[in-house]
VONUVEX-633319 format. One record per residue (C-alpha): residue in three letters; x, y, z. Coordinates in steps of 0.25 Angstrom, whole numbers, padded with zeros to 4 digits. Layout:
+------+-------+-------+-------+
: type :     x :     y :     z :
+------+-------+-------+-------+
:  ALA :     X :     Y :     Z :
...
+------+-------+-------+-------+
END
This chain:
+------+-------+-------+-------+
: type :     x :     y :     z :
+------+-------+-------+-------+
:  MET : -0061 :  0067 : -0037 :
:  ARG : -0060 :  0053 : -0034 :
:  TYR : -0054 :  0043 : -0043 :
:  LEU : -0053 :  0027 : -0045 :
:  LEU : -0041 :  0023 : -0052 :
:  ASP : -0043 :  0011 : -0062 :
:  THR : -0033 :  0000 : -0062 :
:  HIS : -0026 :  0003 : -0074 :
:  VAL : -0026 :  0018 : -0071 :
:  ILE : -0017 :  0013 : -0059 :
:  ILE : -0008 :  0006 : -0067 :
:  ARG : -0007 :  0016 : -0077 :
:  GLY : -0004 :  0027 : -0067 :
:  PHE :  0006 :  0020 : -0059 :
:  ASP :  0014 :  0014 : -0070 :
:  SER :  0025 :  0023 : -0076 :
:  ASN :  0023 :  0016 : -0090 :
:  ASP :  0009 :  0021 : -0091 :
:  SER :  0002 :  0034 : -0091 :
:  LEU : -0013 :  0039 : -0087 :
:  PRO : -0020 :  0049 : -0096 :
:  GLN : -0018 :  0064 : -0093 :
:  GLN : -0030 :  0065 : -0088 :
:  ILE : -0031 :  0055 : -0078 :
:  LEU : -0015 :  0059 : -0073 :
:  SER : -0022 :  0073 : -0071 :
:  ILE : -0033 :  0066 : -0063 :
:  MET : -0023 :  0059 : -0054 :
:  LYS : -0013 :  0070 : -0051 :
:  ASN : -0026 :  0079 : -0046 :
:  PRO : -0023 :  0079 : -0031 :
:  GLU : -0038 :  0081 : -0029 :
:  ASN : -0042 :  0068 : -0034 :
:  VAL : -0043 :  0054 : -0026 :
:  PHE : -0039 :  0041 : -0033 :
:  LEU : -0043 :  0028 : -0028 :
:  ILE : -0040 :  0013 : -0033 :
:  SER : -0048 :  0001 : -0031 :
:  ILE : -0039 : -0010 : -0024 :
:  VAL : -0045 : -0018 : -0036 :
:  SER : -0036 : -0010 : -0046 :
:  ILE : -0023 : -0014 : -0037 :
:  TRP : -0028 : -0029 : -0037 :
:  GLU : -0030 : -0028 : -0052 :
:  ILE : -0015 : -0022 : -0054 :
:  VAL : -0009 : -0034 : -0044 :
:  ILE : -0017 : -0045 : -0053 :
:  LYS : -0011 : -0039 : -0066 :
:  LEU :  0003 : -0038 : -0059 :
:  CYS :  0002 : -0052 : -0055 :
:  VAL : -0002 : -0056 : -0067 :
:  LYS :  0008 : -0049 : -0075 :
:  LYS : -0003 : -0042 : -0083 :
:  LEU :  0003 : -0029 : -0079 :
:  ASN :  0016 : -0022 : -0081 :
:  VAL :  0018 : -0010 : -0073 :
:  ASN :  0028 : -0001 : -0067 :
:  PHE :  0025 : -0002 : -0052 :
:  THR :  0023 : -0013 : -0041 :
:  LEU :  0011 : -0015 : -0033 :
:  ASP :  0018 : -0008 : -0021 :
:  ILE :  0022 :  0003 : -0028 :
:  LEU :  0007 :  0005 : -0034 :
:  LEU :  0002 :  0003 : -0020 :
:  LYS :  0012 :  0014 : -0014 :
:  THR :  0008 :  0024 : -0026 :
:  ILE : -0006 :  0022 : -0023 :
:  LYS : -0004 :  0025 : -0008 :
:  ARG :  0005 :  0036 : -0011 :
:  ASN : -0004 :  0044 : -0021 :
:  ASN : -0016 :  0041 : -0010 :
:  ILE : -0024 :  0033 : -0020 :
:  THR : -0035 :  0025 : -0012 :
:  ILE : -0036 :  0011 : -0015 :
:  LEU : -0049 :  0007 : -0013 :
:  PRO : -0053 : -0008 : -0008 :
:  ILE : -0064 : -0016 : -0014 :
:  LYS : -0077 : -0013 : -0007 :
:  GLN : -0091 : -0021 : -0006 :
:  LYS : -0097 : -0007 : -0013 :
:  TYR : -0087 : -0010 : -0025 :
:  LEU : -0091 : -0024 : -0027 :
:  LYS : -0106 : -0021 : -0026 :
:  GLU : -0104 : -0009 : -0035 :
:  ASN : -0098 : -0020 : -0044 :
:  LEU : -0109 : -0028 : -0045 :
:  LYS : -0118 : -0018 : -0051 :
:  LEU : -0108 : -0014 : -0062 :
:  LYS : -0112 : -0019 : -0076 :
:  MET : -0102 : -0029 : -0082 :
:  ILE : -0095 : -0020 : -0091 :
:  HIS : -0082 : -0022 : -0086 :
:  GLY : -0078 : -0037 : -0083 :
:  ASP : -0065 : -0033 : -0075 :
:  PRO : -0067 : -0036 : -0061 :
:  PHE : -0056 : -0025 : -0056 :
:  ASP : -0064 : -0014 : -0065 :
:  ARG : -0077 : -0018 : -0060 :
:  LEU : -0073 : -0016 : -0046 :
:  ILE : -0065 : -0002 : -0050 :
:  ILE : -0078 :  0002 : -0057 :
:  ALA : -0087 : -0002 : -0045 :
:  THR : -0076 :  0004 : -0035 :
:  ALA : -0078 :  0018 : -0043 :
:  ILE : -0093 :  0017 : -0043 :
:  SER : -0093 :  0014 : -0028 :
:  GLU : -0084 :  0026 : -0024 :
:  LYS : -0089 :  0036 : -0035 :
:  LEU : -0075 :  0036 : -0040 :
:  THR : -0070 :  0041 : -0054 :
:  LEU : -0064 :  0029 : -0060 :
:  ILE : -0051 :  0033 : -0068 :
:  THR : -0051 :  0022 : -0079 :
:  SER : -0048 :  0021 : -0094 :
:  ASP : -0057 :  0008 : -0094 :
:  ARG : -0068 :  0010 : -0103 :
:  ASN : -0077 : -0001 : -0097 :
:  MET : -0076 :  0005 : -0084 :
:  HIS : -0081 :  0018 : -0090 :
:  LEU : -0094 :  0009 : -0093 :
:  TYR : -0098 :  0009 : -0080 :
:  ASP : -0104 :  0019 : -0071 :
:  VAL : -0092 :  0025 : -0065 :
:  ASP : -0086 :  0039 : -0066 :
:  THR : -0073 :  0036 : -0075 :
:  ILE : -0062 :  0045 : -0080 :
:  TRP : -0052 :  0042 : -0091 :
+------+-------+-------+-------+
END
C-alpha cells in the first residue's frame, strides 16, 4: 500500500517524546508499504520551528536524513495538486492541510492522519 503521512504524523513519528498508535506503527513497520511525505509538511515544520510553535527532539537535518534513510519519498508541489485543491470544498481552512489532501487525492494515496476535518473529504484516510 502507498501512504501519505500528514504533518503531525511526521512530527510524532520522529519525536522521541511522542508516539503513534499501535495500528499506525504496525503499518509503518510493514516493509511492503510505501511512504511519502509532501514537501508542504516539511515546509510547515520549518515554519513552526522558526516561530517557536514546535518543540521537538530533532533538527531539520536529522529529519531529512531519517526520511532519506527510511526510503520515504518527499513529493514536490505539482500543478495537478493545485488544480485538485481548487476542487475541494472549504471544509478545512488550513492551506497546508488542503494541499496535503489534494496531493493524496491526485496520487491515489491513503492519508495517515488523525485530523477529523481531513476525513470529511473524499480521500482515503486511516487513523
